[in-house]
C-alpha positions in Angstrom: 86.5 28.2 -65.6 89.5 28.9 -67.9 89.3 29.9 -71.6 89.8 26.3 -72.9 86.8 25.2 -70.6 84.6 28.1 -71.7 85.3 27.1 -75.4 84.5 23.5 -74.7 81.4 24.6 -72.9 80.3 26.8 -75.9 80.8 23.9 -78.3 78.8 21.7 -76.1 75.9 24.2 -76.1 76.0 24.3 -79.9 75.4 20.5 -79.8 72.6 20.8 -77.4 70.8 23.5 -79.5 71.0 21.2 -82.4 69.5 18.4 -80.4 67.0 20.8 -78.8 65.9 22.1 -82.3 65.3 18.5 -83.6 64.3 16.4 -80.8 60.7 16.2 -82.4 62.1 15.0 -85.6 64.0 12.1 -84.0 61.3 11.6 -81.3 57.9 12.7 -82.9 56.0 11.3 -80.2 57.3 14.0 -77.8 54.8 16.9 -78.1 53.0 19.1 -75.6 49.1 19.2 -75.7 48.3 22.8 -75.1 44.8 24.5 -75.6 43.6 21.8 -78.0 46.8 22.1 -80.0 49.9 19.8 -80.3 53.0 21.9 -79.9 56.3 20.1 -81.0 58.8 19.8 -78.2 61.7 22.0 -78.8 64.4 22.8 -76.2 66.2 25.7 -77.8 64.9 28.4 -75.3 65.8 26.1 -72.5 69.4 25.6 -73.5 69.8 29.3 -74.8 68.9 30.4 -71.3 71.0 27.9 -69.7 74.0 29.0 -71.6 73.6 32.5 -70.4 73.0 31.4 -66.9 76.1 29.0 -67.0 78.6 30.7 -69.2 77.8 34.4 -68.6 76.6 37.1 -71.0 79.7 37.1 -73.1 80.4 33.5 -73.6 76.7 32.6 -73.5 76.1 34.9 -76.4 79.3 33.7 -78.2 78.0 30.0 -78.1 74.6 31.0 -79.5 76.2 33.2 -82.1 78.4 30.2 -83.2 75.2 28.0 -83.4 73.6 30.7 -85.7 76.5 31.2 -87.8 77.1 27.4 -88.2 73.5 27.2 -89.4 73.9 29.8 -91.8 76.8 28.0 -93.6 74.2 25.4 -94.6 74.8 22.8 -91.7 71.3 21.2 -91.0 71.3 22.3 -87.4 68.1 24.3 -87.2 64.6 22.9 -86.7 63.6 20.1 -89.1 67.2 19.6 -89.9 67.3 22.7 -91.9 70.1 25.3 -92.5 71.4 28.0 -94.6 70.3 31.8 -95.3 66.8 30.6 -96.6 65.7 29.9 -93.0 65.9 33.6 -92.1 63.5 34.4 -94.9 60.8 32.4 -93.2 58.7 33.7 -90.3 60.8 32.0 -87.6 64.2 33.7 -88.5 63.8 36.1 -85.6 63.6 33.4 -83.0 66.9 32.0 -84.2 68.6 35.4 -84.0 66.9 36.0 -80.5 68.9 33.0 -79.0 72.0 35.3 -79.0 70.0 38.0 -77.1 68.6 35.3 -74.8 71.9 34.1 -73.5 73.3 37.7 -73.3 70.4 39.0 -71.2 70.1 36.0 -69.1 73.8 35.9 -68.4 74.0 39.8 -68.0 71.3 39.7 -65.2 73.1 36.9 -63.4 76.4 38.6 -63.6 75.5 42.3 -63.0 72.7 42.0 -60.5 72.6 41.1 -57.0 68.8 40.7 -56.1 67.5 37.5 -54.5 65.6 35.8 -57.3 67.7 36.9 -60.1 68.1 33.3 -61.4 64.4 33.3 -62.3 64.3 36.8 -63.3 67.2 36.0 -65.7 65.3 33.1 -67.2 62.2 35.1 -67.6 64.0 37.9 -69.2 65.5 35.6 -71.8 62.2 34.2 -72.5 60.7 37.7 -72.9 63.5 38.7 -75.2 62.9 35.5 -77.2 59.2 36.3 -78.0 59.6 40.0 -78.3 62.2 39.6 -81.2 60.7 36.4 -82.7 57.1 37.5 -82.8 58.1 40.9 -84.1 60.3 39.4 -86.8 57.5 37.0 -87.8 55.1 39.9 -88.1 57.4 42.0 -90.2 58.4 38.9 -92.4 54.8 38.2 -93.1 54.1 41.7 -94.1 57.1 42.8 -95.9 58.1 39.9 -98.0 55.8 36.8 -97.5 52.7 38.9 -98.4 50.6 37.6 -95.5 48.1 39.9 -93.9 48.3 39.4 -90.2 47.9 41.8 -87.3 50.5 42.2 -84.5 47.8 41.0 -82.1 47.2 37.8 -84.1 50.8 37.0 -84.4 51.1 37.1 -80.7 47.9 35.0 -80.1 49.3 32.4 -82.6 52.4 32.0 -80.6 50.4 31.7 -77.2 50.6 27.8 -76.9 54.4 27.8 -77.6 54.8 30.6 -75.0 53.1 28.6 -72.3 55.4 25.7 -73.1 58.6 27.8 -73.3 57.7 29.6 -70.2 57.5 26.2 -68.3 61.0 25.2 -69.8 62.5 28.6 -68.9 61.6 28.1 -65.2 63.0 24.6 -65.5 66.3 26.0 -66.8 66.4 28.1 -63.8 65.8 25.3 -61.5 68.3 23.1 -63.4 70.9 25.9 -62.9 71.4 25.2 -59.3 72.0 21.6 -60.1 74.9 22.1 -62.5 76.4 25.2 -61.4 79.3 23.8 -59.6 80.3 21.9 -62.8 80.6 25.3 -64.5 82.6 27.0 -61.7 79.8 29.1 -60.4 80.0 29.6 -56.8 76.7 28.8 -54.7 77.5 31.9 -52.5 77.5 34.3 -55.4 75.0 32.7 -57.8 72.7 30.6 -55.8 70.2 33.2 -54.6 66.7 31.7 -55.0 67.6 28.1 -53.9 68.7 29.0 -50.4 
């Protein structure tokens, strides 16, 4: 894929992230019942992982960086059609920042490793980075400026329903990669390892 194609694909993923963040706003009946809780459907980790798998670590991270920067300008492209610096003052700001790292690590594993199941490993690594950064940021935000007393363990427990949902979507992203790899110039010989 040439530079123009990568720029176009990056812009496409910015749009997909916007849709993924707000799909529950437009279609409120879409929710996942997990452990007695109703977890709003968000496709952001799915698209962030897919960006890394399909665009590589440089362009995947670039596309997610563009998404975050556009949201910082105030465009309503974050969850609940929000935007601006104020979003990062909340407990979920770390998850937004983690999208850049998700695409980077998922893409890096795909491009720099050669073991058989690297597609699923890349997707899982992206999910792991998502929650390590997101939950740690949430814990720090609550303690440092939101004034909420919460333990790090409790922060993780509160995110378990979302983790289960996003794990399923990350594996779906790995599976979906094999279906669209050719459209992004990915060779099945060099990239399709776990789908033989």
